[in-house]
C-alpha positions in Angstrom: -6.9 10.4 19.0 -3.3 9.4 18.7 -1.6 11.5 16.0 0.9 9.3 14.2 3.4 9.9 11.4 0.9 8.2 9.0 -1.8 10.7 10.0 0.5 13.6 9.2 1.5 12.0 5.9 -2.1 11.7 4.9 -2.9 15.3 6.0 0.1 16.6 4.0 -1.0 14.7 0.9 -4.6 16.0 1.1 -3.4 19.6 1.5 -0.8 19.3 -1.3 -3.4 18.0 -3.7 -6.0 20.6 -2.6 -8.6 17.8 -2.0 -10.8 19.9 0.3 -11.1 22.7 -2.2 -14.9 22.4 -2.4 -15.6 19.9 0.3 -15.1 20.3 4.1 -12.1 18.5 5.5 -14.4 16.9 8.2 -16.4 15.2 5.5 -13.3 13.9 3.7 -11.9 12.7 7.0 -15.1 10.8 7.9 -15.2 9.1 4.5 -11.5 8.3 4.7 -11.9 6.8 8.2 -14.7 4.5 6.8 -12.7 3.7 3.7 -9.5 2.8 5.6 -11.4 0.6 8.0 -13.1 -1.2 5.1 -9.8 -1.6 3.3 -8.2 -3.2 6.4 -11.1 -5.2 7.8 -13.5 -5.8 5.0 -16.9 -6.8 6.2 -17.5 -9.8 8.4 -14.1 -11.3 7.3 -14.8 -10.8 3.6 -12.8 -8.3 1.5 -15.0 -5.7 -0.2 -14.4 -2.8 -2.5 -16.5 0.4 -2.6 -16.5 4.0 -3.6 -17.8 7.4 -2.5 -18.4 10.3 -4.9 -18.6 13.7 -3.2 -19.8 16.8 -4.9 -22.6 19.0 -6.2 -25.7 16.9 -6.8 -26.9 19.2 -9.5 -23.6 18.6 -11.3 -23.6 14.8 -10.7 -27.2 14.0 -11.4 -26.9 13.5 -15.1 -24.3 10.7 -14.5 -26.2 8.8 -11.8 -28.5 5.8 -12.2 -29.9 4.0 -9.1 -29.2 0.2 -9.2 -31.3 -0.7 -6.2 -33.9 1.0 -4.1 -32.0 3.8 -2.5 -31.8 3.1 1.3 -31.3 6.9 2.0 -34.2 8.2 0.0 -37.4 9.2 1.8 -35.9 9.3 5.3 -37.5 11.7 7.8 -34.1 13.3 8.3 -31.1 13.5 6.0 -28.1 11.5 7.2 -24.6 12.9 7.3 -21.6 10.8 6.5 -19.8 11.9 9.6 -22.6 10.8 12.0 -20.9 8.1 14.1 -24.3 6.3 14.6 -24.5 5.5 10.9 -21.0 4.2 10.4 -21.8 0.5 10.7 -24.8 1.0 8.4 -22.6 2.6 5.8 -20.1 -0.3 6.1 -23.0 -2.8 5.6 -24.2 -1.0 2.5 -20.7 -0.8 1.1 -21.2 -4.5 0.1 -23.7 -3.4 -2.5 -22.7 -2.8 -6.1 -22.4 0.9 -7.0 -21.1 3.9 -5.2 -22.2 6.1 -2.3 -23.1 9.6 -3.4 -22.5 12.4 -0.9 -23.3 16.0 -1.4 -21.0 18.9 -0.6 -22.4 19.3 2.9 -21.8 15.7 3.8 -25.3 14.3 3.4 -25.6 10.8 2.0 -27.7 11.1 -1.1 -27.7 7.5 -2.2 -26.0 4.1 -2.0 -25.9 1.4 -4.7 -25.7 4.0 -7.4 -24.2 3.4 -10.9 -22.0 6.0 -12.5 -23.3 6.2 -16.1 -20.2 7.9 -17.6 -17.8 7.2 -20.4 -14.4 6.2 -19.0 -12.7 5.2 -22.3 -10.4 8.2 -22.3 -9.3 7.7 -18.7 -5.6 6.9 -18.4 -5.0 4.6 -15.5 -2.4 1.9 -15.0 -3.3 -1.7 -15.9 -5.3 -3.6 -13.3 -7.8 -1.0 -12.4 -11.4 -2.1 -12.9 -14.7 -0.3 -13.7 -15.1 1.2 -10.2 -11.8 3.0 -10.4 -12.3 4.0 -14.0 -15.8 5.4 -13.4 -14.6 7.3 -10.4 -11.7 8.8 -12.3 -14.1 9.7 -15.1 -16.7 11.4 -12.9 -14.0 13.6 -11.3 -12.7 14.5 -14.8 -16.2 15.6 -15.9 -17.2 17.4 -12.7 -15.7 19.1 -9.7 -16.4 16.1 -7.5 -13.8 14.0 -5.8 -14.1 10.2 -5.5 -12.7 7.9 -2.8 -12.3 4.2 -3.7 -11.5 1.1 -1.7 -9.9 -1.6 -3.7 -11.4 -5.1 -3.1 -8.2 -6.9 -4.0 -5.7 -5.0 -1.8 -7.8 -2.7 0.4 -5.9 0.3 -0.9 -7.8 3.6 -0.6 -7.4 6.1 -3.4 -8.7 9.6 -3.9 -9.5 10.8 -7.4 -9.6 14.4 -8.5 -9.7 15.8 -12.0 -9.6 12.4 -13.6 -6.5 11.1 -11.9 -5.3 9.5 -8.7 -4.5 12.4 -6.4 -3.7 10.4 -3.2 -3.0 6.8 -2.4 -3.4 5.5 1.2 
């Protein structure tokens, strides 16, 4: 891996905001790699937005509602987000409405999941849609972090404690 100035800038920002307080840096790095690729490339030439919520499932469960049949439920083995063999599958499922839910150990719990949470008291700048607001709200109500990819500009943001902690 070529270590660039951009890499060190991201590393510094993550450390400064204590993003990996509850979640392994390897899990955050794997999600960021996928998110950054989706932000740059989209999927099959089409821009897409998506989000990943990472945290304690027992804490998150009351805010989750499955929109589609969960493609990660009932598998013989749990799938980790940092498994390189699943990367293209994750990018394919990123086209679905809803978020990916990842537990603290990096296992993908679900895709196409709706965050059923009140986001009316979230203070974000104009122009942010429901994905960003819901991700900010879930991080305000829980100890989870959320990583979003903006469909319009491909910008990757990390939310913690109800606010944007890092912008990439």
